[in-house]
C-alpha positions as CSV (number, residue, x, y, z in Angstrom):
1,M,0.0,0.0,0.0
2,A,1.5,3.4,-1.0
3,T,2.1,5.9,1.7
4,D,1.4,9.6,1.0
5,K,4.4,11.6,2.2
6,T,4.2,15.3,2.3
7,T,7.5,17.1,2.1
8,T,7.7,20.5,3.7
9,L,10.2,22.8,1.9
10,T,12.0,25.4,4.0
11,P,12.2,28.7,2.0
12,V,15.7,29.7,1.1
13,T,16.5,33.2,2.3
14,I,19.1,35.0,0.2
15,P,21.3,37.3,2.2
16,V,20.8,41.0,1.5
17,S,24.4,41.4,0.7
18,Q,24.1,38.8,-2.0
19,R,21.1,40.5,-3.5
20,I,22.9,43.8,-3.7
21,R,26.0,42.2,-5.1
22,E,24.0,40.5,-7.9
23,R,22.5,43.8,-8.9
24,L,26.0,45.4,-9.1
25,V,27.4,42.4,-11.1
26,A,24.4,42.4,-13.5
27,S,24.8,46.1,-14.2
28,K,28.6,45.7,-14.5
29,T,29.1,48.3,-11.8
30,R,32.4,48.3,-9.8
31,F,32.0,47.9,-6.1
32,H,35.4,48.4,-4.6
33,A,35.8,49.5,-1.0
34,N,35.8,53.2,-1.9
35,D,32.9,53.1,-4.4
36,N,29.4,54.4,-3.6
37,I,26.7,51.7,-4.1
38,A,23.7,53.6,-2.9
39,A,21.8,53.3,-6.2
40,Y,21.7,49.6,-5.9
41,I,20.3,49.4,-2.4
42,E,16.5,49.2,-2.1
43,P,14.4,50.6,0.7
44,G,14.7,48.6,3.9
45,E,17.8,46.8,2.7
46,L,20.3,49.0,4.6
47,E,18.8,47.9,8.0
48,A,18.8,44.3,6.8
49,L,22.5,44.7,5.8
50,L,23.2,46.0,9.3
51,D,21.7,42.9,10.8
52,E,23.7,40.7,8.5
53,V,27.0,42.5,9.3
54,S,26.1,42.4,13.0
55,S,25.7,38.6,12.8
56,K,29.0,38.1,11.0
57,L,30.9,40.3,13.5
58,Q,29.5,38.3,16.3
59,G,31.1,35.3,14.6
60,V,34.4,37.1,14.4
61,L,34.3,37.7,18.2
62,E,33.5,34.0,18.8
63,S,36.4,33.0,16.6
64,L,38.6,35.3,18.7
65,V,37.5,33.2,21.6
66,I,35.7,36.0,23.4
67,D,33.0,34.9,25.8
68,T,30.4,37.5,24.7
69,E,27.7,35.6,26.6
70,H,29.1,36.3,30.0
71,D,31.4,39.3,29.3
72,H,29.1,42.3,29.7
73,N,31.6,44.6,27.9
74,T,31.3,42.7,24.6
75,Q,27.7,41.4,24.7
76,D,26.5,44.0,22.1
77,T,29.9,44.7,20.5
78,G,29.0,42.9,17.2
79,R,25.9,45.1,16.8
80,R,27.8,48.3,17.9
81,V,30.6,47.7,15.4
82,A,28.1,46.9,12.6
83,K,26.3,50.2,13.2
84,M,29.6,52.1,13.3
85,F,30.7,50.5,9.9
86,V,27.4,50.8,8.0
87,N,26.1,54.1,9.4
88,E,29.3,56.0,10.1
89,V,32.8,54.9,9.2
90,F,31.7,53.4,5.8
91,G,28.5,55.4,5.5
92,G,29.7,57.1,2.3
93,R,29.4,53.8,0.5
94,Y,25.7,53.3,1.2
95,V,24.0,56.7,1.0
96,P,23.6,59.1,-1.9
97,M,25.8,62.2,-2.1
98,P,24.4,65.0,0.1
99,P,22.3,67.6,-1.7
100,V,24.5,70.4,-3.0
101,T,22.9,73.8,-3.9
102,E,24.7,75.4,-6.7
103,F,24.7,79.2,-7.4
104,P,25.6,81.0,-10.6
105,N,28.7,83.1,-10.5
106,A,26.7,86.3,-10.8
107,A,29.6,88.6,-9.7
108,H,32.0,86.9,-12.2
109,L,34.4,86.1,-9.4
110,N,37.8,85.1,-10.7
111,E,40.0,85.2,-7.6
112,L,41.5,82.4,-5.6
113,M,39.2,80.9,-3.0
114,I,40.5,78.6,-0.3
115,V,38.4,76.4,2.0
116,G,40.0,74.6,4.9
117,P,41.2,73.0,7.0
118,I,38.3,70.5,6.8
119,T,38.7,67.7,9.3
120,V,38.1,64.3,7.7
121,R,37.9,60.8,9.0
122,S,38.3,57.6,7.1
123,A,39.7,54.1,7.4
124,C,42.5,52.5,5.4
125,S,41.5,49.8,3.0
126,H,44.3,47.6,4.0
127,H,43.7,47.2,7.8
128,L,40.5,49.2,8.4
129,C,42.5,51.4,10.8
130,P,41.5,55.0,11.2
131,V,42.8,57.7,8.9
132,I,42.3,61.2,10.4
133,G,43.4,64.4,8.9
134,K,42.7,67.7,7.3
135,V,41.8,68.8,3.7
136,W,42.3,72.2,2.0
137,I,40.5,73.0,-1.2
138,G,41.5,75.8,-3.6
139,V,39.2,77.0,-6.4
140,M,39.8,79.5,-9.3
141,P,36.3,80.1,-10.6
142,N,35.3,81.6,-13.9
143,E,32.2,83.5,-14.9
144,H,30.5,80.2,-15.9
145,S,31.4,78.3,-12.7
146,A,28.8,77.0,-10.4
147,L,29.5,78.1,-6.8
148,I,28.5,75.9,-3.8
149,G,27.9,76.9,-0.2
150,L,30.8,76.8,2.3
151,S,29.4,73.9,4.4
152,K,28.9,71.7,1.3
153,Y,32.7,71.4,0.8
154,A,32.9,69.7,4.2
155,R,29.8,67.5,3.5
156,I,31.2,66.3,0.2
157,A,34.6,65.7,1.6
158,Q,33.2,63.6,4.5
159,W,30.9,61.6,2.1
160,I,34.0,60.7,0.0
161,M,36.2,59.9,3.0
162,S,33.6,57.8,4.9
163,R,34.6,54.6,3.0
164,P,37.6,52.3,3.2
165,Q,40.2,54.5,1.4
166,I,43.8,55.0,0.6
167,Q,44.7,58.6,0.8
168,E,46.1,58.9,-2.7
169,E,42.8,57.8,-4.3
170,A,40.6,59.7,-1.9
171,V,42.0,63.1,-2.9
172,V,41.6,62.3,-6.6
173,Q,37.9,61.3,-6.0
174,L,37.2,64.5,-4.1
175,A,39.0,66.7,-6.7
176,D,37.3,65.0,-9.7
177,L,33.8,65.4,-8.0
178,L,34.3,69.1,-7.2
179,Q,35.7,69.7,-10.7
180,E,32.7,68.1,-12.3
181,K,30.2,70.0,-10.0
182,M,31.8,73.5,-10.3
183,Q,33.7,73.6,-13.6
184,P,36.2,76.1,-12.4
185,D,39.4,77.2,-14.2
186,G,41.4,75.5,-11.6
187,L,41.0,73.3,-8.6
188,A,43.5,72.1,-5.9
189,V,43.1,69.6,-3.1
190,V,45.7,69.0,-0.4
191,M,45.3,66.4,2.4
192,E,47.5,65.7,5.4
193,A,46.6,62.8,7.6
194,D,47.6,60.4,10.4
195,H,47.4,56.8,9.5
196,F,46.7,54.5,12.5
197,C,47.9,51.5,10.4
198,M,51.4,53.0,11.0
199,Q,50.8,54.3,14.5
200,W,48.8,51.4,16.1
201,R,50.5,48.4,14.3
202,G,53.4,47.7,12.1
203,V,56.2,50.1,12.6
204,K,54.3,52.0,15.3
205,D,55.6,55.4,14.2
206,M,53.6,58.1,16.0
207,D,55.0,61.1,14.1
208,A,54.8,60.1,10.4
209,K,52.1,61.8,8.4
210,M,51.1,61.6,4.7
211,I,50.6,64.7,2.6
212,N,49.5,64.6,-1.0
213,S,47.8,66.9,-3.5
214,V,45.8,67.0,-6.7
215,M,46.0,70.0,-9.0
216,H,43.6,70.6,-12.0
217,G,43.6,73.3,-14.6
218,S,45.3,76.6,-13.8
219,F,46.8,75.2,-10.5
220,L,48.6,72.7,-12.7
221,K,49.7,75.1,-15.4
222,D,50.5,78.3,-13.4
223,P,53.4,77.8,-10.9
224,S,52.8,81.2,-9.3
225,L,49.1,80.3,-8.5
226,R,50.2,77.0,-7.1
227,R,52.8,78.6,-4.9
228,E,50.2,81.2,-3.7
229,F,47.8,78.4,-2.7
230,L,50.4,76.3,-1.0
231,S,51.8,79.4,0.9
232,L,48.3,80.4,2.2
233,I,47.1,77.1,3.6
234,K,48.1,76.8,7.3
235,R,49.1,73.2,8.1
């Protein structure tokens, strides 16, 4: 006599990180550590991603043989670190660029403008250690340039830096974005930062800093303008 057997299938839940990754791959979009992927994250997925990262960080703590069940100091550490990564330290990957109001250059300003020092915080792509420093931005507008509010320089800089970065690429990203938004005759970005991957680990050199710059347009072609900018920034 045949026996009727009913098989109950357990639905397969695809991790949210996998869903986002599949969209990126399907669109042939790069998703390196310092890329912004906000356009590929659907409503509600960022909170789900935070939950997934929290779970995996809890696994890291367990692999480090930390008794998070009885150690009151680390009971919620996985969740805290996940929130720090997703919402703060790497937040520039997961949210769109902050809105930037642009103004026409009605007064036809064509003199050097300098903004800074802007304090920026990031994390190195190699060890996820803090990178903390300052940025100076020089702009030579022309009559057709779009001007942006002073606070927007800081907001854009922080959006770019709030990702796993290496400093050399971060300043290029910032300079290219400002050049695209403003279309000035010249643009200069200088960054000076402490790298905790050198101070906290490795050689443990507490004094070494990294300074680099990107020059576009007239800052690149005109040595006197470049000297004026570099002499005026206070490091």
